[in-house]
C-alpha positions as YAML, in Angstrom:
chain: A
units: angstrom
residues:
- id: 1
  name: MET
  ca: [116.51, 66.73, 75.00]
- id: 2
  name: ASP
  ca: [115.05, 67.22, 78.32]
- id: 3
  name: PRO
  ca: [111.39, 68.28, 78.47]
- id: 4
  name: LEU
  ca: [112.27, 71.91, 79.97]
- id: 5
  name: SER
  ca: [114.62, 72.57, 76.87]
- id: 6
  name: LEU
  ca: [111.87, 71.27, 74.66]
- id: 7
  name: LEU
  ca: [108.94, 73.73, 76.13]
- id: 8
  name: ARG
  ca: [111.66, 76.28, 75.75]
- id: 9
  name: GLU
  ca: [112.46, 75.72, 72.27]
- id: 10
  name: SER
  ca: [108.89, 75.38, 71.35]
- id: 11
  name: THR
  ca: [107.92, 78.35, 73.00]
- id: 12
  name: ILE
  ca: [110.75, 80.98, 71.39]
- id: 13
  name: ASN
  ca: [109.66, 79.23, 68.04]
- id: 14
  name: ASN
  ca: [105.93, 79.77, 68.85]
- id: 15
  name: LYS
  ca: [105.11, 75.94, 67.97]
- id: 16
  name: PRO
  ca: [102.58, 74.97, 70.90]
- id: 17
  name: VAL
  ca: [102.76, 71.81, 72.15]
- id: 18
  name: VAL
  ca: [100.15, 69.14, 71.25]
- id: 19
  name: LEU
  ca: [98.49, 67.98, 74.45]
- id: 20
  name: LEU
  ca: [96.86, 64.30, 74.18]
- id: 21
  name: ASP
  ca: [94.40, 62.60, 76.48]
- id: 22
  name: ALA
  ca: [94.43, 58.98, 77.67]
- id: 23
  name: ASP
  ca: [93.28, 57.57, 74.28]
- id: 24
  name: GLY
  ca: [95.90, 59.88, 72.25]
- id: 25
  name: ALA
  ca: [93.57, 62.34, 71.06]
- id: 26
  name: SER
  ca: [94.10, 65.79, 71.09]
- id: 27
  name: VAL
  ca: [92.52, 67.93, 73.88]
- id: 28
  name: PRO
  ca: [92.22, 71.94, 74.14]
- id: 29
  name: ASN
  ca: [92.73, 72.31, 78.10]
- id: 30
  name: ILE
  ca: [96.01, 70.67, 79.81]
- id: 31
  name: SER
  ca: [93.66, 69.50, 82.54]
- id: 32
  name: ASP
  ca: [92.33, 67.36, 80.33]
- id: 33
  name: ALA
  ca: [95.56, 65.98, 78.73]
- id: 34
  name: LYS
  ca: [97.80, 63.35, 79.92]
- id: 35
  name: ASN
  ca: [100.15, 63.30, 77.89]
- id: 36
  name: ILE
  ca: [102.62, 66.26, 76.29]
- id: 37
  name: GLN
  ca: [103.93, 65.82, 72.93]
- id: 38
  name: PHE
  ca: [106.48, 68.04, 71.16]
- id: 39
  name: ASN
  ca: [107.78, 67.91, 67.77]
- id: 40
  name: GLY
  ca: [105.11, 65.50, 67.09]
- id: 41
  name: ASP
  ca: [107.49, 62.63, 67.99]
- id: 42
  name: THR
  ca: [108.50, 63.04, 71.69]
- id: 43
  name: ILE
  ca: [106.20, 62.10, 74.06]
- id: 44
  name: PHE
  ca: [106.33, 63.18, 78.02]
- id: 45
  name: PRO
  ca: [103.42, 62.42, 80.79]
- id: 46
  name: ARG
  ca: [102.10, 65.75, 81.84]
- id: 47
  name: ASP
  ca: [103.49, 65.38, 85.57]
- id: 48
  name: THR
  ca: [106.82, 64.92, 84.56]
- id: 49
  name: PRO
  ca: [109.36, 66.98, 86.55]
- id: 50
  name: THR
  ca: [111.35, 69.56, 84.57]
- id: 51
  name: ASN
  ca: [114.73, 70.86, 85.39]
- id: 52
  name: PHE
  ca: [113.73, 73.93, 86.87]
- id: 53
  name: LYS
  ca: [114.17, 74.33, 90.47]
- id: 54
  name: LYS
  ca: [111.65, 75.73, 92.73]
- id: 55
  name: THR
  ca: [113.23, 78.70, 94.93]
- id: 56
  name: THR
  ca: [111.31, 78.64, 97.79]
- id: 57
  name: ALA
  ca: [111.02, 74.77, 97.96]
- id: 58
  name: ALA
  ca: [113.26, 72.34, 99.36]
- id: 59
  name: GLU
  ca: [116.74, 71.57, 97.76]
- id: 60
  name: ASN
  ca: [116.20, 70.34, 94.19]
- id: 61
  name: GLU
  ca: [112.52, 70.00, 94.01]
- id: 62
  name: THR
  ca: [111.54, 71.67, 90.39]
- id: 63
  name: TYR
  ca: [108.23, 72.29, 88.72]
- id: 64
  name: ALA
  ca: [106.52, 69.76, 86.87]
- id: 65
  name: LEU
  ca: [106.10, 70.06, 83.13]
- id: 66
  name: GLU
  ca: [102.06, 70.86, 83.24]
- id: 67
  name: THR
  ca: [103.06, 73.63, 85.53]
- id: 68
  name: LEU
  ca: [105.42, 75.43, 83.38]
- id: 69
  name: ILE
  ca: [103.19, 75.23, 79.98]
- id: 70
  name: PHE
  ca: [99.77, 76.60, 82.18]
- id: 71
  name: LEU
  ca: [101.84, 79.43, 83.14]
- id: 72
  name: VAL
  ca: [103.20, 80.15, 79.20]
- id: 73
  name: GLN
  ca: [99.38, 79.49, 78.19]
- id: 74
  name: ASN
  ca: [98.42, 82.24, 80.87]
- id: 75
  name: ALA
  ca: [101.35, 84.72, 80.88]
- id: 76
  name: GLN
  ca: [98.95, 87.53, 80.08]
- id: 77
  name: LEU
  ca: [96.74, 87.17, 83.32]
- id: 78
  name: ASP
  ca: [97.81, 88.91, 86.77]
- id: 79
  name: ASN
  ca: [98.73, 87.16, 89.55]
- id: 80
  name: SER
  ca: [95.31, 87.00, 91.54]
- id: 81
  name: ALA
  ca: [93.56, 85.56, 88.61]
- id: 82
  name: TYR
  ca: [96.55, 83.14, 87.43]
- id: 83
  name: PHE
  ca: [96.21, 81.78, 90.95]
- id: 84
  name: LYS
  ca: [92.78, 81.24, 90.39]
- id: 85
  name: GLU
  ca: [92.60, 79.37, 87.10]
- id: 86
  name: CYS
  ca: [95.33, 77.08, 88.72]
- id: 87
  name: ARG
  ca: [92.77, 75.93, 91.26]
- id: 88
  name: ASN
  ca: [89.84, 75.76, 89.19]
- id: 89
  name: ARG
  ca: [92.15, 73.43, 87.01]
- id: 90
  name: GLN
  ca: [93.64, 71.75, 89.80]
- id: 91
  name: ILE
  ca: [97.15, 72.64, 88.75]
- id: 92
  name: GLU
  ca: [100.19, 73.75, 90.71]
- id: 93
  name: HIS
  ca: [100.67, 77.59, 90.44]
- id: 94
  name: VAL
  ca: [104.04, 78.96, 90.52]
- id: 95
  name: SER
  ca: [105.18, 81.01, 92.83]
- id: 96
  name: ILE
  ca: [105.49, 84.83, 92.43]
- id: 97
  name: VAL
  ca: [108.95, 84.95, 92.92]
- id: 98
  name: ASP
  ca: [109.56, 82.56, 90.13]
- id: 99
  name: ARG
  ca: [107.10, 83.85, 87.90]
- id: 100
  name: ARG
  ca: [109.07, 86.20, 85.85]
- id: 101
  name: LYS
  ca: [112.35, 83.99, 86.03]
- id: 102
  name: ILE
  ca: [110.64, 81.14, 84.21]
- id: 103
  name: LEU
  ca: [108.75, 83.69, 81.33]
- id: 104
  name: ASP
  ca: [111.97, 85.27, 80.58]
- id: 105
  name: TYR
  ca: [114.16, 82.06, 80.37]
- id: 106
  name: LEU
  ca: [111.43, 80.24, 78.35]
- id: 107
  name: THR
  ca: [110.68, 83.11, 75.92]
- id: 108
  name: GLY
  ca: [114.10, 83.37, 74.98]
- id: 109
  name: LYS
  ca: [114.86, 86.70, 76.88]
- id: 110
  name: VAL
  ca: [117.78, 85.36, 79.13]
- id: 111
  name: ASP
  ca: [119.66, 82.52, 77.91]
- id: 112
  name: GLN
  ca: [120.57, 81.26, 81.35]
- id: 113
  name: SER
  ca: [118.82, 80.78, 84.96]
- id: 114
  name: PRO
  ca: [120.32, 79.99, 87.60]
- id: 115
  name: ASN
  ca: [116.89, 77.90, 88.83]
- id: 116
  name: VAL
  ca: [117.97, 75.25, 85.85]
- id: 117
  name: ILE
  ca: [119.67, 72.13, 87.21]
- id: 118
  name: GLN
  ca: [122.31, 71.54, 84.29]
- id: 119
  name: ALA
  ca: [122.28, 67.76, 83.14]
- id: 120
  name: ASN
  ca: [126.28, 67.56, 83.88]
- id: 121
  name: ASN
  ca: [125.45, 68.03, 87.83]
- id: 122
  name: THR
  ca: [128.07, 66.59, 89.64]
- id: 123
  name: GLU
  ca: [126.16, 65.78, 92.70]
- id: 124
  name: LYS
  ca: [126.68, 62.11, 93.89]
- id: 125
  name: ARG
  ca: [124.03, 59.33, 92.97]
- id: 126
  name: PRO
  ca: [123.83, 55.92, 92.88]
- id: 127
  name: ARG
  ca: [124.79, 54.28, 89.49]
- id: 128
  name: ASP
  ca: [121.42, 52.70, 88.67]
- id: 129
  name: ASP
  ca: [119.85, 56.23, 89.28]
- id: 130
  name: VAL
  ca: [122.01, 57.89, 87.07]
- id: 131
  name: THR
  ca: [121.32, 55.22, 84.07]
- id: 132
  name: SER
  ca: [117.55, 55.51, 84.82]
- id: 133
  name: THR
  ca: [117.75, 59.42, 84.74]
- id: 134
  name: GLU
  ca: [120.10, 59.84, 81.65]
- id: 135
  name: SER
  ca: [118.30, 57.20, 79.59]
- id: 136
  name: SER
  ca: [114.57, 58.78, 80.63]
- id: 137
  name: ILE
  ca: [115.68, 62.20, 79.18]
- id: 138
  name: LYS
  ca: [116.70, 61.27, 75.73]
- id: 139
  name: LYS
  ca: [114.75, 61.97, 72.89]
- id: 140
  name: ALA
  ca: [113.14, 59.29, 71.47]
- id: 141
  name: LYS
  ca: [110.74, 58.61, 68.41]
- id: 142
  name: VAL
  ca: [107.57, 56.81, 68.98]
- id: 143
  name: THR
  ca: [104.89, 55.27, 67.11]
- id: 144
  name: PRO
  ca: [101.72, 57.12, 67.15]
- id: 145
  name: LEU
  ca: [98.97, 56.57, 69.61]
- id: 146
  name: LYS
  ca: [96.03, 54.65, 68.60]
- id: 147
  name: SER
  ca: [92.64, 54.94, 69.80]
- id: 148
  name: ASP
  ca: [91.50, 51.89, 70.42]
- id: 149
  name: ASP
  ca: [94.80, 49.96, 71.46]
- id: 150
  name: SER
  ca: [94.98, 50.63, 75.20]
- id: 151
  name: ILE
  ca: [97.93, 48.20, 75.97]
- id: 152
  name: PHE
  ca: [99.84, 50.10, 73.91]
- id: 153
  name: ILE
  ca: [99.36, 53.45, 75.11]
- id: 154
  name: VAL
  ca: [100.32, 52.05, 78.66]
- id: 155
  name: LYS
  ca: [103.66, 50.99, 77.48]
- id: 156
  name: GLN
  ca: [104.41, 53.91, 76.02]
- id: 157
  name: VAL
  ca: [103.69, 55.78, 79.34]
- id: 158
  name: VAL
  ca: [105.73, 53.11, 81.10]
- id: 159
  name: SER
  ca: [108.54, 53.63, 79.20]
- id: 160
  name: ARG
  ca: [109.11, 56.71, 79.93]
- id: 161
  name: GLU
  ca: [108.37, 56.87, 83.28]
- id: 162
  name: ARG
  ca: [111.46, 58.65, 85.40]
- id: 163
  name: GLU
  ca: [112.39, 57.37, 88.69]
- id: 164
  name: ILE
  ca: [112.01, 59.89, 91.10]
- id: 165
  name: LEU
  ca: [110.92, 60.65, 94.87]
- id: 166
  name: THR
  ca: [107.33, 62.66, 94.87]
- id: 167
  name: LEU
  ca: [104.65, 63.20, 97.43]
- id: 168
  name: SER
  ca: [102.67, 60.38, 96.11]
- id: 169
  name: SER
  ca: [105.70, 57.64, 95.70]
- id: 170
  name: VAL
  ca: [106.61, 58.60, 99.16]
- id: 171
  name: LEU
  ca: [102.71, 57.83, 100.45]
- id: 172
  name: ARG
  ca: [102.96, 54.58, 98.38]
- id: 173
  name: GLY
  ca: [106.05, 53.27, 100.48]
- id: 174
  name: ASN
  ca: [105.91, 50.37, 103.26]
- id: 175
  name: LYS
  ca: [106.99, 52.11, 105.82]
- id: 176
  name: ASN
  ca: [105.01, 51.99, 109.32]
- id: 177
  name: PHE
  ca: [103.62, 55.71, 110.02]
- id: 178
  name: THR
  ca: [101.47, 54.42, 113.25]
- id: 179
  name: HIS
  ca: [103.80, 56.84, 115.15]
- id: 180
  name: ALA
  ca: [102.43, 59.66, 113.18]
- id: 181
  name: ILE
  ca: [99.21, 58.60, 114.10]
- id: 182
  name: ASN
  ca: [99.63, 58.67, 117.80]
- id: 183
  name: LEU
  ca: [101.40, 61.80, 117.97]
- id: 184
  name: ALA
  ca: [98.46, 63.45, 115.84]
- id: 185
  name: GLN
  ca: [96.08, 62.23, 118.62]
- id: 186
  name: GLN
  ca: [98.42, 63.79, 121.29]
- id: 187
  name: LEU
  ca: [98.64, 66.73, 119.40]
- id: 188
  name: VAL
  ca: [95.48, 67.51, 117.49]
- id: 189
  name: LEU
  ca: [92.96, 65.11, 119.36]
- id: 190
  name: LYS
  ca: [94.50, 65.86, 122.75]
- id: 191
  name: LYS
  ca: [94.20, 62.21, 123.56]
- id: 192
  name: GLU
  ca: [97.07, 60.75, 125.95]
- id: 193
  name: VAL
  ca: [99.40, 58.39, 124.52]
- id: 194
  name: PRO
  ca: [101.70, 56.22, 126.51]
- id: 195
  name: VAL
  ca: [105.22, 57.67, 126.40]
- id: 196
  name: ALA
  ca: [106.69, 54.43, 125.98]
- id: 197
  name: ARG
  ca: [104.16, 53.52, 123.18]
- id: 198
  name: LEU
  ca: [105.63, 56.69, 121.37]
- id: 199
  name: ASN
  ca: [109.38, 55.32, 121.89]
- id: 200
  name: THR
  ca: [108.63, 51.96, 120.56]
- id: 201
  name: GLN
  ca: [107.06, 53.17, 117.55]
- id: 202
  name: LYS
  ca: [110.23, 55.58, 116.81]
- id: 203
  name: SER
  ca: [112.98, 53.44, 117.58]
- id: 204
  name: GLY
  ca: [112.17, 51.71, 114.20]
- id: 205
  name: LEU
  ca: [112.88, 55.29, 112.58]
- id: 206
  name: PRO
  ca: [116.29, 56.50, 111.03]
- id: 207
  name: ALA
  ca: [118.53, 57.90, 112.76]
- id: 208
  name: ALA
  ca: [118.32, 61.24, 110.98]
- id: 209
  name: HIS
  ca: [114.27, 61.08, 111.30]
- id: 210
  name: LYS
  ca: [114.36, 60.53, 115.30]
- id: 211
  name: PRO
  ca: [112.84, 63.34, 117.35]
- id: 212
  name: SER
  ca: [114.97, 64.50, 119.90]
- id: 213
  name: SER
  ca: [112.00, 63.98, 122.56]
- id: 214
  name: ALA
  ca: [108.89, 61.98, 123.02]
- id: 215
  name: VAL
  ca: [106.91, 64.74, 121.48]
- id: 216
  name: PRO
  ca: [108.13, 66.57, 118.12]
- id: 217
  name: ALA
  ca: [108.36, 70.38, 118.05]
- id: 218
  name: LYS
  ca: [105.24, 71.83, 116.38]
- id: 219
  name: SER
  ca: [105.47, 73.98, 113.70]
- id: 220
  name: ALA
  ca: [106.71, 77.49, 113.98]
- id: 221
  name: ALA
  ca: [103.06, 78.53, 112.84]
- id: 222
  name: ALA
  ca: [101.05, 76.51, 114.99]
- id: 223
  name: VAL
  ca: [103.11, 77.56, 118.02]
- id: 224
  name: LYS
  ca: [102.64, 81.40, 117.19]
- id: 225
  name: SER
  ca: [99.05, 80.61, 116.84]
- id: 226
  name: GLN
  ca: [98.80, 79.46, 119.91]
- id: 227
  name: LYS
  ca: [100.43, 82.04, 121.75]
- id: 228
  name: LEU
  ca: [98.14, 84.69, 120.17]
- id: 229
  name: SER
  ca: [95.42, 86.65, 121.79]
- id: 230
  name: SER
  ca: [91.69, 86.68, 119.62]
- id: 231
  name: LYS
  ca: [92.82, 89.84, 119.10]
- id: 232
  name: ASP
  ca: [96.29, 89.44, 117.88]
- id: 233
  name: LYS
  ca: [94.92, 87.25, 115.46]
- id: 234
  name: ILE
  ca: [93.18, 89.69, 113.49]
- id: 235
  name: PRO
  ca: [94.65, 91.02, 110.35]
- id: 236
  name: LEU
  ca: [95.70, 94.24, 109.92]
- id: 237
  name: ILE
  ca: [95.76, 96.23, 106.60]
- id: 238
  name: ILE
  ca: [97.27, 99.97, 105.99]
- id: 239
  name: VAL
  ca: [96.28, 102.38, 103.85]
- id: 240
  name: PRO
  ca: [97.43, 105.47, 103.01]
- id: 241
  name: ALA
  ca: [96.88, 108.84, 104.84]
- id: 242
  name: ALA
  ca: [97.04, 111.12, 102.28]
- id: 243
  name: PRO
  ca: [93.30, 112.52, 101.14]
- id: 244
  name: THR
  ca: [94.04, 111.90, 97.47]
- id: 245
  name: ALA
  ca: [94.59, 107.97, 97.37]
- id: 246
  name: LYS
  ca: [92.54, 105.87, 96.05]
- id: 247
  name: PHE
  ca: [91.43, 103.99, 99.14]
- id: 248
  name: THR
  ca: [91.65, 105.98, 102.59]
- id: 249
  name: LEU
  ca: [89.84, 105.66, 106.24]
- id: 250
  name: TYR
  ca: [87.07, 107.35, 104.44]
- id: 251
  name: ASN
  ca: [86.21, 104.63, 101.80]
- id: 252
  name: ILE
  ca: [87.78, 101.35, 102.30]
- id: 253
  name: LYS
  ca: [84.77, 99.71, 104.53]
- id: 254
  name: GLN
  ca: [82.47, 100.92, 102.01]
- id: 255
  name: PHE
  ca: [84.45, 99.53, 99.13]
- id: 256
  name: LEU
  ca: [85.39, 96.15, 100.83]
- id: 257
  name: GLU
  ca: [82.50, 95.13, 102.71]
- id: 258
  name: ASP
  ca: [79.93, 96.99, 99.94]
- id: 259
  name: GLN
  ca: [81.51, 96.30, 97.19]
- id: 260
  name: LYS
  ca: [80.99, 100.14, 96.10]
- id: 261
  name: TYR
  ca: [83.68, 102.47, 95.15]
- id: 262
  name: GLU
  ca: [83.21, 106.26, 95.96]
- id: 263
  name: ASP
  ca: [86.02, 108.93, 95.88]
- id: 264
  name: SER
  ca: [87.46, 109.71, 99.25]
- id: 265
  name: GLN
  ca: [88.04, 113.18, 98.55]
- id: 266
  name: ALA
  ca: [84.45, 113.84, 97.75]
- id: 267
  name: LEU
  ca: [83.63, 111.97, 101.07]
- id: 268
  name: ARG
  ca: [86.22, 114.31, 103.04]
- id: 269
  name: ASP
  ca: [84.81, 117.66, 101.32]
- id: 270
  name: GLU
  ca: [80.95, 116.33, 102.44]
- id: 271
  name: GLY
  ca: [82.65, 117.14, 105.94]
- id: 272
  name: ARG
  ca: [82.55, 113.34, 107.29]
- id: 273
  name: LYS
  ca: [85.13, 112.94, 110.00]
- id: 274
  name: LYS
  ca: [88.05, 110.44, 109.80]
- id: 275
  name: PRO
  ca: [87.87, 107.86, 112.05]
- id: 276
  name: GLU
  ca: [91.22, 106.32, 113.87]
- id: 277
  name: ARG
  ca: [90.54, 103.18, 112.69]
- id: 278
  name: VAL
  ca: [87.68, 100.99, 111.01]
- id: 279
  name: THR
  ca: [86.97, 97.19, 111.13]
- id: 280
  name: VAL
  ca: [85.97, 95.70, 107.88]
- id: 281
  name: GLU
  ca: [83.66, 92.76, 108.18]
- id: 282
  name: ARG
  ca: [84.27, 90.05, 105.47]
- id: 283
  name: LYS
  ca: [81.56, 87.79, 104.63]
- id: 284
  name: LYS
  ca: [82.90, 84.75, 103.20]
- id: 285
  name: PRO
  ca: [81.05, 82.44, 100.90]
- id: 286
  name: ASN
  ca: [80.27, 80.02, 103.93]
- id: 287
  name: GLY
  ca: [78.35, 82.62, 105.54]
- id: 288
  name: GLN
  ca: [81.40, 83.36, 108.36]
- id: 289
  name: SER
  ca: [81.74, 86.66, 108.73]
- id: 290
  name: VAL
  ca: [85.79, 87.47, 109.71]
- id: 291
  name: PRO
  ca: [87.13, 91.03, 111.25]
- id: 292
  name: TYR
  ca: [89.88, 92.98, 109.59]
- id: 293
  name: HIS
  ca: [91.50, 96.34, 111.30]
- id: 294
  name: VAL
  ca: [92.58, 99.04, 108.73]
- id: 295
  name: VAL
  ca: [94.46, 101.95, 109.96]
- id: 296
  name: ASP
  ca: [96.64, 104.91, 108.21]
- id: 297
  name: SER
  ca: [99.23, 105.34, 110.73]
- id: 298
  name: VAL
  ca: [101.97, 103.02, 112.43]
- id: 299
  name: ALA
  ca: [102.73, 105.79, 114.87]
- id: 300
  name: HIS
  ca: [101.99, 103.77, 118.38]
- id: 301
  name: PHE
  ca: [102.83, 100.19, 116.73]
- id: 302
  name: LYS
  ca: [103.73, 97.55, 118.92]
- id: 303
  name: GLN
  ca: [105.85, 94.48, 117.47]
- id: 304
  name: SER
  ca: [102.30, 92.26, 117.65]
- id: 305
  name: ASP
  ca: [100.72, 95.05, 115.19]
- id: 306
  name: TRP
  ca: [103.19, 94.44, 112.86]
- id: 307
  name: ASP
  ca: [102.67, 90.73, 112.91]
- id: 308
  name: ARG
  ca: [99.15, 91.45, 112.10]
- id: 309
  name: VAL
  ca: [99.84, 93.52, 109.04]
- id: 310
  name: CYS
  ca: [98.94, 91.20, 105.99]
- id: 311
  name: CYS
  ca: [98.35, 93.93, 103.60]
- id: 312
  name: VAL
  ca: [99.58, 97.49, 102.65]
- id: 313
  name: PHE
  ca: [98.02, 99.57, 99.82]
- id: 314
  name: VAL
  ca: [100.61, 101.74, 98.52]
- id: 315
  name: ALA
  ca: [99.96, 105.65, 96.92]
- id: 316
  name: GLY
  ca: [103.07, 105.50, 95.21]
- id: 317
  name: GLN
  ca: [105.21, 107.37, 97.09]
- id: 318
  name: LEU
  ca: [108.50, 106.10, 98.95]
- id: 319
  name: TRP
  ca: [107.43, 109.10, 102.20]
- id: 320
  name: GLN
  ca: [104.18, 106.65, 102.85]
- id: 321
  name: PHE
  ca: [106.70, 104.27, 104.65]
- id: 322
  name: LYS
  ca: [108.74, 106.89, 106.43]
- id: 323
  name: GLY
  ca: [108.71, 105.93, 110.37]
- id: 324
  name: TRP
  ca: [107.63, 102.11, 109.47]
- id: 325
  name: LYS
  ca: [109.31, 98.90, 110.80]
- id: 326
  name: TRP
  ca: [110.33, 97.94, 107.39]
- id: 327
  name: GLU
  ca: [110.97, 101.48, 105.13]
- id: 328
  name: LYS
  ca: [112.56, 100.23, 101.83]
- id: 329
  name: PRO
  ca: [109.90, 98.64, 99.53]
- id: 330
  name: VAL
  ca: [112.24, 95.40, 99.33]
- id: 331
  name: GLU
  ca: [112.05, 94.79, 102.77]
- id: 332
  name: LEU
  ca: [108.56, 95.51, 103.24]
- id: 333
  name: PHE
  ca: [106.59, 93.58, 100.30]
- id: 334
  name: SER
  ca: [108.85, 90.60, 101.74]
- id: 335
  name: ASN
  ca: [106.96, 91.03, 104.71]
- id: 336
  name: VAL
  ca: [103.17, 92.04, 103.53]
- id: 337
  name: LYS
  ca: [101.16, 91.83, 100.62]
- id: 338
  name: GLY
  ca: [100.73, 94.90, 98.64]
- id: 339
  name: PHE
  ca: [98.45, 96.39, 96.54]
- id: 340
  name: TYR
  ca: [98.87, 99.54, 93.74]
- id: 341
  name: PRO
  ca: [95.15, 100.60, 93.74]
- id: 342
  name: LYS
  ca: [94.34, 102.46, 90.06]
- id: 343
  name: TRP
  ca: [92.11, 103.34, 87.21]
- id: 344
  name: THR
  ca: [92.03, 100.42, 84.64]
- id: 345
  name: SER
  ca: [93.23, 102.87, 81.91]
- id: 346
  name: ASP
  ca: [96.44, 104.44, 84.15]
- id: 347
  name: LYS
  ca: [99.57, 102.67, 84.17]
- id: 348
  name: ILE
  ca: [101.80, 101.94, 87.27]
- id: 349
  name: THR
  ca: [104.73, 104.87, 87.37]
- id: 350
  name: ALA
  ca: [108.05, 104.90, 88.82]
- id: 351
  name: PRO
  ca: [108.91, 104.29, 91.77]
- id: 352
  name: ALA
  ca: [106.01, 101.98, 92.35]
- id: 353
  name: SER
  ca: [106.74, 100.39, 89.14]
- id: 354
  name: GLU
  ca: [109.59, 98.61, 90.58]
- id: 355
  name: TRP
  ca: [107.94, 97.69, 93.48]
- id: 356
  name: ALA
  ca: [106.71, 93.99, 94.26]
- id: 357
  name: VAL
  ca: [102.98, 94.78, 94.58]
- id: 358
  name: SER
  ca: [99.74, 93.82, 92.52]
- id: 359
  name: GLU
  ca: [97.66, 95.84, 90.58]
- id: 360
  name: MET
  ca: [94.11, 96.68, 91.38]
- id: 361
  name: ASN
  ca: [92.19, 98.19, 88.93]
- id: 362
  name: ILE
  ca: [89.10, 100.33, 89.65]
- id: 363
  name: HIS
  ca: [87.01, 101.77, 86.70]
- id: 364
  name: ARG
  ca: [86.52, 105.24, 86.44]
- id: 365
  name: HIS
  ca: [82.96, 105.31, 86.11]
- id: 366
  name: LYS
  ca: [81.44, 101.42, 85.95]
- id: 367
  name: ARG
  ca: [80.57, 100.73, 89.28]
- id: 368
  name: HIS
  ca: [78.98, 97.24, 88.75]
- id: 369
  name: MET
  ca: [82.84, 96.20, 87.98]
- id: 370
  name: ASP
  ca: [83.33, 96.71, 91.97]
- id: 371
  name: LYS
  ca: [82.41, 93.34, 92.86]
- id: 372
  name: ALA
  ca: [85.00, 92.20, 90.53]
- id: 373
  name: ALA
  ca: [87.64, 93.75, 91.91]
- id: 374
  name: VAL
  ca: [86.64, 93.36, 95.53]
- id: 375
  name: SER
  ca: [86.77, 89.33, 94.66]
- id: 376
  name: GLN
  ca: [89.94, 89.39, 93.24]
- id: 377
  name: PHE
  ca: [91.65, 91.16, 96.18]
- id: 378
  name: TRP
  ca: [90.17, 88.70, 98.67]
- id: 379
  name: ASP
  ca: [91.43, 85.82, 96.49]
- id: 380
  name: ALA
  ca: [94.87, 87.06, 96.52]
- id: 381
  name: LEU
  ca: [95.23, 88.27, 100.03]
- id: 382
  name: ASP
  ca: [94.07, 84.76, 100.96]
- id: 383
  name: SER
  ca: [96.66, 83.01, 98.77]
- id: 384
  name: TYR
  ca: [99.21, 85.35, 100.56]
- id: 385
  name: ASN
  ca: [97.70, 84.71, 103.83]
- id: 386
  name: ALA
  ca: [97.69, 81.08, 103.74]
- id: 387
  name: THR
  ca: [101.31, 80.98, 102.82]
- id: 388
  name: HIS
  ca: [102.68, 83.76, 104.80]
- id: 389
  name: LYS
  ca: [100.39, 84.66, 107.37]
- id: 390
  name: GLN
  ca: [98.67, 81.14, 108.67]
- id: 391
  name: TYR
  ca: [98.59, 82.07, 112.26]
- id: 392
  name: LEU
  ca: [96.06, 85.10, 111.65]
- id: 393
  name: ASN
  ca: [92.39, 84.50, 111.37]
- id: 394
  name: PHE
  ca: [91.33, 85.40, 107.54]
...
């Protein structure tokens, strides 16, 4: 059986996998493990690729075994806490769009998933590759590892290696990457590199990889970032205009800057005037201060304003999005990050429960817990911006 099938069988039957270090001893954390043992006799290296394909990645790129195991072990965490644990453990995280698919498949809620690459895939491959792949996924019994026999351990690991192209294996190749260095010097360091030198370096590349001109096209994010003014790079957050919402222009600045929640309705009743927009100065751990603009109306939005929107606080009603560029929640939360603020004791109600938004839990009385809520918010928003809004200053 392949590692994905073994992990699914183990999860459904509630039989935890055994994590082994380099000496064959059991360890509690996957970040300390070197190998994964199933059923007491089948062992795979922890970075073994599985048959579960990534939705948002390149064709046939799959998740590693350690990534799926860590997700199962931390299924109870929300997205922001899960991403934080992955960073702490230096383990690749599962994307939000794949998380529910993987958990439903591994726990047996569904019997099939379109992301699972079947063993009888008709994709053409060289004969040697087919033989290597088929032999590598066969279940094999091995002699228990001995802590004092390092040679035996190495042989066991090598015998289960799978020949597959990874980022590491490609970087270990013998190709000449001098042309990449020259291009980096020209684009990043702004150094002049003779065109003839560039063409000489590129002439050795395969035809499919040759750029159409002496200078390759920059990434879309890099090009867009260069075209934007400093103002157009400031991230923009939208909060509800309803005075009963958890966060409005009355209290959002104090919460994100001072990490203290105050009731918006109470501030309004005190006679405070609501501003048209506020600027939140976020203080990062390195001492840098980054501005965020916050509004509650999109009446005069231009396309450049919509490009800056990275986050929306939702009140839970569809009328909040009336007149927006993306009025349907499916489209809206495919283009911006959504947060649903609520009391820790409450549950998300329909229709917001069906939207792709993250919960933001606020304790009703314990104000010392606001700091943790703010920290989780910035972690989740940073993760989203790093993937989808790289052209903004955050």
